[in-house]
N, CA, C and O atoms as a GROMACS GRO file, in nm:
protein
  572
    1MET      N    1  12.118   8.929   6.362
    1MET     CA    2  12.084   8.871   6.234
    1MET      C    3  11.974   8.768   6.256
    1MET      O    4  11.980   8.688   6.349
    2ASN      N    5  11.874   8.769   6.170
    2ASN     CA    6  11.763   8.675   6.173
    2ASN      C    7  11.817   8.532   6.165
    2ASN      O    8  11.906   8.505   6.085
    3ARG      N    9  11.763   8.440   6.248
    3ARG     CA   10  11.811   8.301   6.250
    3ARG      C   11  11.800   8.233   6.116
    3ARG      O   12  11.890   8.159   6.076
    4SER      N   13  11.690   8.257   6.043
    4SER     CA   14  11.673   8.190   5.914
    4SER      C   15  11.773   8.243   5.813
    4SER      O   16  11.823   8.166   5.730
    5ILE      N   17  11.804   8.371   5.816
    5ILE     CA   18  11.904   8.426   5.725
    5ILE      C   19  12.042   8.370   5.758
    5ILE      O   20  12.119   8.338   5.669
    6PHE      N   21  12.071   8.358   5.887
    6PHE     CA   22  12.198   8.299   5.929
    6PHE      C   23  12.208   8.156   5.880
    6PHE      O   24  12.313   8.115   5.829
    7PHE      N   25  12.100   8.078   5.895
    7PHE     CA   26  12.099   7.939   5.849
    7PHE      C   27  12.124   7.932   5.699
    7PHE      O   28  12.200   7.846   5.653
    8VAL      N   29  12.061   8.022   5.622
    8VAL     CA   30  12.081   8.023   5.477
    8VAL      C   31  12.226   8.052   5.443
    8VAL      O   32  12.284   7.988   5.356
    9LEU      N   33  12.285   8.149   5.512
    9LEU     CA   34  12.426   8.182   5.486
    9LEU      C   35  12.518   8.065   5.516
    9LEU      O   36  12.609   8.036   5.439
   10VAL      N   37  12.495   7.999   5.628
   10VAL     CA   38  12.577   7.884   5.665
   10VAL      C   39  12.559   7.771   5.563
   10VAL      O   40  12.656   7.708   5.522
   11THR      N   41  12.435   7.746   5.523
   11THR     CA   42  12.408   7.643   5.424
   11THR      C   43  12.480   7.673   5.293
   11THR      O   44  12.542   7.585   5.234
   12LEU      N   45  12.471   7.798   5.249
   12LEU     CA   46  12.538   7.836   5.124
   12LEU      C   47  12.689   7.824   5.137
   12LEU      O   48  12.757   7.783   5.043
   13LEU      N   49  12.740   7.860   5.252
   13LEU     CA   50  12.883   7.851   5.273
   13LEU      C   51  12.932   7.707   5.258
   13LEU      O   52  13.031   7.681   5.191
   14PHE      N   53  12.860   7.614   5.322
   14PHE     CA   54  12.902   7.475   5.318
   14PHE      C   55  12.866   7.405   5.187
   14PHE      O   56  12.920   7.299   5.156
   15SER      N   57  12.774   7.463   5.110
   15SER     CA   58  12.740   7.403   4.981
   15SER      C   59  12.832   7.450   4.870
   15SER      O   60  12.822   7.404   4.757
   16GLY      N   61  12.921   7.542   4.902
   16GLY     CA   62  13.017   7.588   4.803
   16GLY      C   63  12.973   7.711   4.727
   16GLY      O   64  13.043   7.756   4.636
   17CYS      N   65  12.857   7.767   4.762
   17CYS     CA   66  12.808   7.885   4.691
   17CYS      C   67  12.877   8.014   4.734
   17CYS      O   68  12.875   8.113   4.661
   18VAL      N   69  12.938   8.012   4.850
   18VAL     CA   70  13.009   8.131   4.897
   18VAL      C   71  13.156   8.094   4.909
   18VAL      O   72  13.196   8.013   4.993
   19GLN      N   73  13.235   8.155   4.824
   19GLN     CA   74  13.378   8.130   4.824
   19GLN      C   75  13.451   8.262   4.809
   19GLN      O   76  13.388   8.366   4.791
   20ASN      N   77  13.580   8.257   4.815
   20ASN     CA   78  13.658   8.380   4.805
   20ASN      C   79  13.680   8.428   4.663
   20ASN      O   80  13.739   8.534   4.643
   21ASN      N   81  13.633   8.353   4.562
   21ASN     CA   82  13.660   8.394   4.425
   21ASN      C   83  13.566   8.502   4.373
   21ASN      O   84  13.584   8.548   4.260
   22ASN      N   85  13.468   8.544   4.452
   22ASN     CA   86  13.376   8.652   4.417
   22ASN      C   87  13.312   8.635   4.281
   22ASN      O   88  13.295   8.733   4.209
   23SER      N   89  13.279   8.514   4.244
   23SER     CA   90  13.212   8.488   4.118
   23SER      C   91  13.080   8.563   4.113
   23SER      O   92  13.002   8.553   4.208
   24PRO      N   93  13.052   8.638   4.005
   24PRO     CA   94  12.926   8.713   3.997
   24PRO      C   95  12.804   8.621   4.005
   24PRO      O   96  12.702   8.660   4.062
   25ILE      N   97  12.812   8.501   3.948
   25ILE     CA   98  12.699   8.409   3.952
   25ILE      C   99  12.672   8.366   4.095
   25ILE      O  100  12.558   8.367   4.139
   26LYS      N  101  12.775   8.328   4.166
   26LYS     CA  102  12.758   8.282   4.304
   26LYS      C  103  12.711   8.396   4.393
   26LYS      O  104  12.627   8.376   4.481
   27ASN      N  105  12.764   8.516   4.372
   27ASN     CA  106  12.722   8.631   4.453
   27ASN      C  107  12.576   8.666   4.426
   27ASN      O  108  12.503   8.701   4.519
   28SER      N  109  12.533   8.657   4.300
   28SER     CA  110  12.393   8.690   4.270
   28SER      C  111  12.299   8.584   4.328
   28SER      O  112  12.189   8.617   4.372
   29GLU      N  113  12.342   8.458   4.330
   29GLU     CA  114  12.261   8.353   4.393
   29GLU      C  115  12.248   8.377   4.544
   29GLU      O  116  12.141   8.360   4.601
   30LEU      N  117  12.357   8.416   4.606
   30LEU     CA  118  12.354   8.448   4.749
   30LEU      C  119  12.261   8.567   4.772
   30LEU      O  120  12.179   8.564   4.864
   31GLN      N  121  12.275   8.670   4.690
   31GLN     CA  122  12.192   8.789   4.704
   31GLN      C  123  12.044   8.754   4.684
   31GLN      O  124  11.958   8.801   4.758
   32LYS      N  125  12.016   8.671   4.585
   32LYS     CA  126  11.878   8.629   4.559
   32LYS      C  127  11.822   8.551   4.678
   32LYS      O  128  11.705   8.568   4.715
   33THR      N  129  11.903   8.466   4.737
   33THR     CA  130  11.860   8.390   4.854
   33THR      C  131  11.830   8.482   4.972
   33THR      O  132  11.731   8.464   5.042
   34LEU      N  133  11.914   8.581   4.993
   34LEU     CA  134  11.892   8.677   5.103
   34LEU      C  135  11.764   8.758   5.079
   34LEU      O  136  11.688   8.784   5.172
   35LEU      N  137  11.740   8.798   4.954
   35LEU     CA  138  11.619   8.872   4.921
   35LEU      C  139  11.495   8.784   4.941
   35LEU      O  140  11.393   8.832   4.991
   36ARG      N  141  11.505   8.657   4.903
   36ARG     CA  142  11.394   8.564   4.924
   36ARG      C  143  11.364   8.550   5.073
   36ARG      O  144  11.248   8.545   5.114
   37GLU      N  145  11.469   8.545   5.155
   37GLU     CA  146  11.449   8.537   5.300
   37GLU      C  147  11.381   8.663   5.355
   37GLU      O  148  11.302   8.654   5.448
   38GLN      N  149  11.411   8.778   5.297
   38GLN     CA  150  11.344   8.900   5.338
   38GLN      C  151  11.195   8.894   5.305
   38GLN      O  152  11.111   8.937   5.384
   39ILE      N  153  11.164   8.841   5.187
   39ILE     CA  154  11.024   8.827   5.147
   39ILE      C  155  10.952   8.730   5.240
   39ILE      O  156  10.841   8.758   5.285
   40ILE      N  157  11.015   8.616   5.270
   40ILE     CA  158  10.955   8.517   5.359
   40ILE      C  159  10.931   8.578   5.497
   40ILE      O  160  10.825   8.558   5.556
   41SER      N  161  11.027   8.652   5.548
   41SER     CA  162  11.013   8.717   5.679
   41SER      C  163  10.896   8.816   5.677
   41SER      O  164  10.820   8.824   5.774
   42HIS      N  165  10.883   8.889   5.568
   42HIS     CA  166  10.774   8.986   5.554
   42HIS      C  167  10.639   8.914   5.551
   42HIS      O  168  10.544   8.958   5.615
   43VAL      N  169  10.631   8.802   5.477
   43VAL     CA  170  10.507   8.726   5.468
   43VAL      C  171  10.471   8.666   5.604
   43VAL      O  172  10.354   8.661   5.640
   44LYS      N  173  10.571   8.622   5.680
   44LYS     CA  174  10.545   8.567   5.814
   44LYS      C  175  10.474   8.668   5.902
   44LYS      O  176  10.389   8.632   5.984
   45GLN      N  177  10.509   8.797   5.886
   45GLN     CA  178  10.446   8.901   5.967
   45GLN      C  179  10.298   8.918   5.932
   45GLN      O  180  10.220   8.961   6.016
   46CYS      N  181  10.260   8.884   5.809
   46CYS     CA  182  10.121   8.895   5.765
   46CYS      C  183  10.042   8.768   5.793
   46CYS      O  184   9.919   8.768   5.786
   47ALA      N  185  10.111   8.660   5.824
   47ALA     CA  186  10.048   8.529   5.841
   47ALA      C  187   9.978   8.521   5.976
   47ALA      O  188  10.037   8.552   6.080
   48THR      N  189   9.853   8.480   5.973
   48THR     CA  190   9.777   8.465   6.096
   48THR      C  191   9.756   8.319   6.132
   48THR      O  192   9.736   8.286   6.249
   49GLY      N  193   9.761   8.231   6.034
   49GLY     CA  194   9.742   8.089   6.060
   49GLY      C  195   9.597   8.053   6.080
   49GLY      O  196   9.509   8.140   6.080
   50ILE      N  197   9.573   7.926   6.096
   50ILE     CA  198   9.439   7.876   6.123
   50ILE      C  199   9.440   7.831   6.268
   50ILE      O  200   9.516   7.742   6.306
   51GLU      N  201   9.356   7.894   6.348
   51GLU     CA  202   9.359   7.871   6.492
   51GLU      C  203   9.340   7.725   6.531
   51GLU      O  204   9.256   7.655   6.475
   52ASN      N  205   9.420   7.680   6.627
   52ASN     CA  206   9.415   7.543   6.681
   52ASN      C  207   9.433   7.436   6.573
   52ASN      O  208   9.386   7.323   6.589
   53GLN      N  209   9.498   7.470   6.466
   53GLN     CA  210   9.519   7.376   6.356
   53GLN      C  211   9.647   7.296   6.377
   53GLN      O  212   9.755   7.353   6.393
   54LYS      N  213   9.634   7.165   6.378
   54LYS     CA  214   9.753   7.080   6.378
   54LYS      C  215   9.798   7.070   6.233
   54LYS      O  216   9.717   7.045   6.143
   55ILE      N  217   9.927   7.089   6.212
   55ILE     CA  218   9.978   7.094   6.075
   55ILE      C  219  10.074   6.978   6.054
   55ILE      O  220  10.166   6.956   6.133
   56SER      N  221  10.052   6.904   5.946
   56SER     CA  222  10.143   6.795   5.911
   56SER      C  223  10.282   6.850   5.886
   56SER      O  224  10.298   6.953   5.820
   57ARG      N  225  10.382   6.783   5.938
   57ARG     CA  226  10.521   6.828   5.924
   57ARG      C  227  10.568   6.825   5.779
   57ARG      O  228  10.661   6.898   5.744
   58ASP      N  229  10.508   6.742   5.695
   58ASP     CA  230  10.554   6.732   5.557
   58ASP      C  231  10.479   6.824   5.460
   58ASP      O  232  10.505   6.821   5.340
   59LEU      N  233  10.388   6.906   5.512
   59LEU     CA  234  10.313   6.998   5.426
   59LEU      C  235  10.402   7.111   5.376
   59LEU      O  236  10.474   7.173   5.454
   60ARG      N  237  10.398   7.137   5.246
   60ARG     CA  238  10.470   7.249   5.185
   60ARG      C  239  10.376   7.321   5.091
   60ARG      O  240  10.296   7.258   5.022
   61VAL      N  241  10.384   7.454   5.089
   61VAL     CA  242  10.302   7.536   5.001
   61VAL      C  243  10.395   7.617   4.912
   61VAL      O  244  10.479   7.693   4.962
   62ARG      N  245  10.379   7.601   4.782
   62ARG     CA  246  10.462   7.676   4.686
   62ARG      C  247  10.377   7.786   4.624
   62ARG      O  248  10.266   7.762   4.577
   63VAL      N  249  10.430   7.908   4.626
   63VAL     CA  250  10.360   8.024   4.571
   63VAL      C  251  10.451   8.087   4.466
   63VAL      O  252  10.570   8.108   4.488
   64ILE      N  253  10.391   8.118   4.351
   64ILE     CA  254  10.463   8.185   4.242
   64ILE      C  255  10.397   8.321   4.222
   64ILE      O  256  10.275   8.330   4.207
   65PHE      N  257  10.479   8.425   4.223
   65PHE     CA  258  10.426   8.559   4.200
   65PHE      C  259  10.536   8.648   4.142
   65PHE      O  260  10.655   8.623   4.158
   66ARG      N  261  10.491   8.751   4.075
   66ARG     CA  262  10.584   8.850   4.017
   66ARG      C  263  10.554   8.986   4.077
   66ARG      O  264  10.441   9.017   4.115
   67LEU      N  265  10.659   9.065   4.083
   67LEU     CA  266  10.647   9.198   4.141
   67LEU      C  267  10.688   9.304   4.040
   67LEU      O  268  10.775   9.281   3.956
   68ASN      N  269  10.624   9.419   4.048
   68ASN     CA  270  10.665   9.535   3.970
   68ASN      C  271  10.780   9.604   4.043
   68ASN      O  272  10.809   9.571   4.158
   69LEU      N  273  10.844   9.697   3.976
   69LEU     CA  274  10.958   9.767   4.034
   69LEU      C  275  10.922   9.839   4.164
   69LEU      O  276  11.007   9.853   4.252
   70ASP      N  277  10.797   9.884   4.177
   70ASP     CA  278  10.755   9.953   4.300
   70ASP      C  279  10.716   9.856   4.412
   70ASP      O  280  10.674   9.899   4.520
   71GLY      N  281  10.729   9.724   4.388
   71GLY     CA  282  10.698   9.624   4.489
   71GLY      C  283  10.554   9.575   4.486
   71GLY      O  284  10.517   9.487   4.563
   72SER      N  285  10.472   9.631   4.397
   72SER     CA  286  10.334   9.584   4.386
   72SER      C  287  10.330   9.454   4.308
   72SER      O  288  10.421   9.422   4.231
   73LEU      N  289  10.222   9.378   4.328
   73LEU     CA  290  10.207   9.250   4.258
   73LEU      C  291  10.176   9.275   4.111
   73LEU      O  292  10.104   9.368   4.075
   74GLN      N  293  10.232   9.191   4.029
   74GLN     CA  294  10.217   9.204   3.884
   74GLN      C  295  10.129   9.091   3.833
   74GLN      O  296  10.142   8.976   3.877
   75GLU      N  297  10.039   9.123   3.740
   75GLU     CA  298   9.962   9.018   3.676
   75GLU      C  299  10.051   8.950   3.573
   75GLU      O  300  10.132   9.016   3.507
   76PHE      N  301  10.036   8.820   3.558
   76PHE     CA  302  10.113   8.746   3.459
   76PHE      C  303  10.034   8.625   3.414
   76PHE      O  304   9.936   8.586   3.478
   77THR      N  305  10.075   8.567   3.304
   77THR     CA  306  10.010   8.449   3.249
   77THR      C  307  10.103   8.330   3.262
   77THR      O  308  10.221   8.337   3.225
   78THR      N  309  10.050   8.221   3.315
   78THR     CA  310  10.125   8.097   3.327
   78THR      C  311  10.051   7.992   3.245
   78THR      O  312   9.929   7.978   3.254
   79ARG      N  313  10.125   7.918   3.166
   79ARG     CA  314  10.065   7.812   3.085
   79ARG      C  315  10.131   7.679   3.116
   79ARG      O  316  10.254   7.670   3.126
   80THR      N  317  10.050   7.578   3.129
   80THR     CA  318  10.099   7.441   3.136
   80THR      C  319  10.024   7.364   3.027
   80THR      O  320   9.943   7.422   2.956
   81SER      N  321  10.051   7.237   3.015
   81SER     CA  322   9.986   7.159   2.911
   81SER      C  323   9.834   7.152   2.928
   81SER      O  324   9.761   7.133   2.831
   82LYS      N  325   9.787   7.166   3.052
   82LYS     CA  326   9.643   7.151   3.077
   82LYS      C  327   9.574   7.278   3.124
   82LYS      O  328   9.451   7.281   3.134
   83LEU      N  329   9.648   7.382   3.153
   83LEU     CA  330   9.586   7.496   3.218
   83LEU      C  331   9.657   7.626   3.183
   83LEU      O  332   9.778   7.628   3.160
   84GLN      N  333   9.579   7.734   3.181
   84GLN     CA  334   9.635   7.867   3.165
   84GLN      C  335   9.579   7.954   3.276
   84GLN      O  336   9.458   7.954   3.301
   85HIS      N  337   9.667   8.027   3.342
   85HIS     CA  338   9.627   8.114   3.453
   85HIS      C  339   9.675   8.255   3.422
   85HIS      O  340   9.793   8.276   3.393
   86THR      N  341   9.584   8.351   3.427
   86THR     CA  342   9.621   8.491   3.413
   86THR      C  343   9.573   8.562   3.538
   86THR      O  344   9.457   8.550   3.577
   87GLY      N  345   9.662   8.637   3.600
   87GLY     CA  346   9.625   8.711   3.719
   87GLY      C  347   9.741   8.724   3.814
   87GLY      O  348   9.856   8.739   3.773
   88GLY      N  349   9.709   8.718   3.941
   88GLY     CA  350   9.809   8.737   4.046
   88GLY      C  351   9.879   8.608   4.082
   88GLY      O  352   9.899   8.522   3.997
   89PRO      N  353   9.917   8.595   4.208
   89PRO     CA  354   9.995   8.479   4.252
   89PRO      C  355   9.919   8.348   4.232
   89PRO      O  356   9.796   8.345   4.238
   90ILE      N  357   9.994   8.242   4.210
   90ILE     CA  358   9.935   8.109   4.203
   90ILE      C  359  10.003   8.021   4.307
   90ILE      O  360  10.118   8.045   4.344
   91GLY      N  361   9.932   7.922   4.354
   91GLY     CA  362   9.986   7.837   4.458
   91GLY      C  363   9.953   7.691   4.438
   91GLY      O  364   9.857   7.656   4.370
   92SER      N  365  10.033   7.608   4.498
   92SER     CA  366  10.008   7.464   4.500
   92SER      C  367  10.070   7.411   4.629
   92SER      O  368  10.152   7.477   4.692
   93ALA      N  369  10.028   7.291   4.666
   93ALA     CA  370  10.080   7.233   4.790
   93ALA      C  371  10.104   7.084   4.770
   93ALA      O  372  10.043   7.021   4.683
   94PHE      N  373  10.191   7.031   4.851
   94PHE     CA  374  10.216   6.887   4.851
   94PHE      C  375  10.243   6.844   4.994
   94PHE      O  376  10.276   6.926   5.080
   95GLY      N  377  10.229   6.713   5.018
   95GLY     CA  378  10.240   6.662   5.154
   95GLY      C  379  10.111   6.690   5.228
   95GLY      O  380  10.015   6.740   5.169
   96GLY      N  381  10.108   6.658   5.354
   96GLY     CA  382   9.990   6.685   5.436
   96GLY      C  383   9.866   6.615   5.387
   96GLY      O  384   9.874   6.522   5.306
   97THR      N  385   9.751   6.658   5.436
   97THR     CA  386   9.622   6.602   5.395
   97THR      C  387   9.564   6.688   5.283
   97THR      O  388   9.611   6.798   5.257
   98GLU      N  389   9.463   6.635   5.217
   98GLU     CA  390   9.397   6.711   5.111
   98GLU      C  391   9.340   6.842   5.166
   98GLU      O  392   9.350   6.947   5.103
   99TYR      N  393   9.279   6.834   5.283
   99TYR     CA  394   9.224   6.953   5.348
   99TYR      C  395   9.334   7.058   5.372
   99TYR      O  396   9.317   7.175   5.340
  100GLU      N  397   9.448   7.014   5.428
  100GLU     CA  398   9.558   7.107   5.455
  100GLU      C  399   9.610   7.169   5.327
  100GLU      O  400   9.635   7.290   5.321
  101ARG      N  401   9.628   7.089   5.225
  101ARG     CA  402   9.678   7.142   5.097
  101ARG      C  403   9.586   7.252   5.046
  101ARG      O  404   9.632   7.357   5.002
  102HIS      N  405   9.457   7.226   5.050
  102HIS     CA  406   9.360   7.324   5.002
  102HIS      C  407   9.359   7.451   5.089
  102HIS      O  408   9.372   7.562   5.038
  103GLU      N  409   9.344   7.433   5.219
  103GLU     CA  410   9.333   7.548   5.309
  103GLU      C  411   9.461   7.632   5.314
  103GLU      O  412   9.454   7.755   5.309
  104PHE      N  413   9.576   7.568   5.324
  104PHE     CA  414   9.699   7.645   5.338
  104PHE      C  415   9.742   7.709   5.206
  104PHE      O  416   9.808   7.813   5.207
  105THR      N  417   9.707   7.649   5.093
  105THR     CA  418   9.734   7.716   4.966
  105THR      C  419   9.655   7.846   4.960
  105THR      O  420   9.709   7.951   4.925
  106ARG      N  421   9.526   7.839   4.995
  106ARG     CA  422   9.443   7.961   4.998
  106ARG      C  423   9.499   8.063   5.097
  106ARG      O  424   9.506   8.182   5.066
  107GLU      N  425   9.538   8.017   5.215
  107GLU     CA  426   9.592   8.108   5.316
  107GLU      C  427   9.718   8.179   5.267
  107GLU      O  428   9.730   8.300   5.280
  108PHE      N  429   9.811   8.105   5.210
  108PHE     CA  430   9.936   8.167   5.168
  108PHE      C  431   9.916   8.260   5.049
  108PHE      O  432   9.988   8.360   5.037
  109LEU      N  433   9.822   8.231   4.962
  109LEU     CA  434   9.790   8.326   4.854
  109LEU      C  435   9.736   8.455   4.915
  109LEU      O  436   9.769   8.564   4.869
  110ARG      N  437   9.652   8.443   5.017
  110ARG     CA  438   9.602   8.562   5.086
  110ARG      C  439   9.714   8.641   5.153
  110ARG      O  440   9.715   8.764   5.148
  111TYR      N  441   9.809   8.571   5.214
  111TYR     CA  442   9.921   8.640   5.279
  111TYR      C  443  10.003   8.718   5.177
  111TYR      O  444  10.043   8.832   5.203
  112ILE      N  445  10.028   8.657   5.062
  112ILE     CA  446  10.106   8.726   4.957
  112ILE      C  447  10.034   8.854   4.916
  112ILE      O  448  10.096   8.958   4.900
  113LEU      N  449   9.903   8.846   4.898
  113LEU     CA  450   9.824   8.963   4.860
  113LEU      C  451   9.820   9.066   4.972
  113LEU      O  452   9.837   9.186   4.947
  114ARG      N  453   9.799   9.022   5.094
  114ARG     CA  454   9.788   9.111   5.210
  114ARG      C  455   9.919   9.184   5.238
  114ARG      O  456   9.917   9.299   5.282
  115CYS      N  457  10.031   9.119   5.214
  115CYS     CA  458  10.162   9.177   5.245
  115CYS      C  459  10.208   9.283   5.144
  115CYS      O  460  10.299   9.361   5.172
  116ALA      N  461  10.146   9.284   5.027
  116ALA     CA  462  10.188   9.380   4.924
  116ALA      C  463  10.159   9.522   4.972
  116ALA      O  464  10.062   9.543   5.045
  117PRO      N  465  10.239   9.617   4.933
  117PRO     CA  466  10.353   9.607   4.840
  117PRO      C  467  10.481   9.564   4.912
  117PRO      O  468  10.496   9.580   5.033
  118TYR      N  469  10.570   9.510   4.836
  118TYR     CA  470  10.701   9.466   4.884
  118TYR      C  471  10.803   9.576   4.850
  118TYR      O  472  10.905   9.550   4.786
  119ASP      N  473  10.772   9.697   4.894
  119ASP     CA  474  10.850   9.814   4.855
  119ASP      C  475  10.980   9.831   4.933
  119ASP      O  476  11.053   9.928   4.912
  120PHE      N  477  11.010   9.738   5.022
  120PHE     CA  478  11.136   9.741   5.097
  120PHE      C  479  11.251   9.680   5.019
  120PHE      O  480  11.367   9.693   5.059
  121LEU      N  481  11.221   9.613   4.908
  121LEU     CA  482  11.325   9.546   4.829
  121LEU      C  483  11.405   9.649   4.749
  121LEU      O  484  11.347   9.746   4.698
  122PRO      N  485  11.536   9.630   4.736
  122PRO     CA  486  11.621   9.728   4.668
  122PRO      C  487  11.593   9.732   4.517
  122PRO      O  488  11.605   9.632   4.447
  123LYS      N  489  11.557   9.851   4.469
  123LYS     CA  490  11.522   9.868   4.328
  123LYS      C  491  11.638   9.834   4.234
  123LYS      O  492  11.617   9.786   4.123
  124ASP      N  493  11.761   9.859   4.279
  124ASP     CA  494  11.877   9.831   4.193
  124ASP      C  495  11.903   9.681   4.176
  124ASP      O  496  11.989   9.641   4.097
  125GLN      N  497  11.829   9.597   4.249
  125GLN     CA  498  11.843   9.452   4.236
  125GLN      C  499  11.712   9.389   4.187
  125GLN      O  500  11.684   9.272   4.213
  126TYR      N  501  11.633   9.468   4.116
  126TYR     CA  502  11.500   9.425   4.072
  126TYR      C  503  11.504   9.292   3.997
  126TYR      O  504  11.416   9.208   4.016
  127GLU      N  505  11.604   9.272   3.914
  127GLU     CA  506  11.610   9.148   3.835
  127GLU      C  507  11.621   9.024   3.924
  127GLU      O  508  11.589   8.914   3.880
  128LEU      N  509  11.665   9.041   4.048
  128LEU     CA  510  11.678   8.928   4.140
  128LEU      C  511  11.548   8.894   4.214
  128LEU      O  512  11.530   8.781   4.260
  129TRP      N  513  11.456   8.991   4.225
  129TRP     CA  514  11.334   8.966   4.300
  129TRP      C  515  11.206   8.990   4.220
  129TRP      O  516  11.097   8.988   4.278
  130ALA      N  517  11.216   9.013   4.092
  130ALA     CA  518  11.097   9.038   4.009
  130ALA      C  519  11.008   8.914   4.001
  130ALA      O  520  10.886   8.924   4.012
  131HIS      N  521  11.069   8.797   3.983
  131HIS     CA  522  10.994   8.671   3.974
  131HIS      C  523  11.027   8.587   4.096
  131HIS      O  524  11.144   8.565   4.128
  132ASN      N  525  10.924   8.542   4.165
  132ASN     CA  526  10.944   8.468   4.290
  132ASN      C  527  10.871   8.336   4.288
  132ASN      O  528  10.754   8.328   4.250
  133GLU      N  529  10.940   8.233   4.329
  133GLU     CA  530  10.882   8.101   4.348
  133GLU      C  531  10.933   8.054   4.484
  133GLU      O  532  11.049   8.015   4.499
  134ILE      N  533  10.845   8.059   4.583
  134ILE     CA  534  10.885   8.034   4.721
  134ILE      C  535  10.804   7.918   4.776
  134ILE      O  536  10.682   7.912   4.760
  135THR      N  537  10.873   7.826   4.843
  135THR     CA  538  10.806   7.714   4.908
  135THR      C  539  10.809   7.738   5.058
  135THR      O  540  10.916   7.752   5.119
  136PHE      N  541  10.691   7.742   5.116
  136PHE     CA  542  10.676   7.767   5.259
  136PHE      C  543  10.651   7.636   5.333
  136PHE      O  544  10.590   7.544   5.279
  137ASN      N  545  10.698   7.629   5.457
  137ASN     CA  546  10.672   7.517   5.545
  137ASN      C  547  10.582   7.568   5.657
  137ASN      O  548  10.631   7.625   5.754
  138PRO      N  549  10.450   7.550   5.645
  138PRO     CA  550  10.357   7.605   5.745
  138PRO      C  551  10.383   7.556   5.887
  138PRO      O  552  10.361   7.631   5.982
  139SER      N  553  10.430   7.434   5.903
  139SER     CA  554  10.452   7.384   6.039
  139SER      C  555  10.563   7.460   6.110
  139SER      O  556  10.563   7.468   6.233
  140VAL      N  557  10.656   7.515   6.036
  140VAL     CA  558  10.763   7.596   6.095
  140VAL      C  559  10.714   7.740   6.118
  140VAL      O  560  10.743   7.800   6.221
  141ILE      N  561  10.641   7.793   6.024
  141ILE     CA  562  10.595   7.932   6.034
  141ILE      C  563  10.499   7.950   6.151
  141ILE      O  564  10.502   8.053   6.218
  142PHE      N  565  10.414   7.851   6.176
  142PHE     CA  566  10.312   7.866   6.280
  142PHE      C  567  10.347   7.795   6.409
  142PHE      O  568  10.260   7.779   6.495
  143ASP      N  569  10.471   7.751   6.426
  143ASP     CA  570  10.512   7.688   6.552
  143ASP      C  571  10.533   7.790   6.661
  143ASP      O  572  10.567   7.753   6.773
   0.00000   0.00000   0.00000
């Protein structure tokens, strides 16, 4: 079993999300977490990193994307009070330096595009992986 998936399971177990009552809500959250870990693992395989780059430990990159049933990326519209985005994945970053936030946001958007299609995901659980909002820790991925 992948170490990160094991860590997620242990975390969920101790946070009370996994219990013997087989609650559909708790089981779907566990399933969604496992599917997210599969996506992260897949993206890690596409990630090349920036050579000889020292990465701030507090840097995080958040990517939002939607998938079609066949695992291909879906265009969507996102609106905030100041901005509207129509197209593929969107990203933002926090922590780190301004340079790191800019560069790693671009890199992770490229990884999401490069890794498509995500056709390994189970079609019968499409509602759990259709919309994705994943926060990556580059310092862990490229260590």
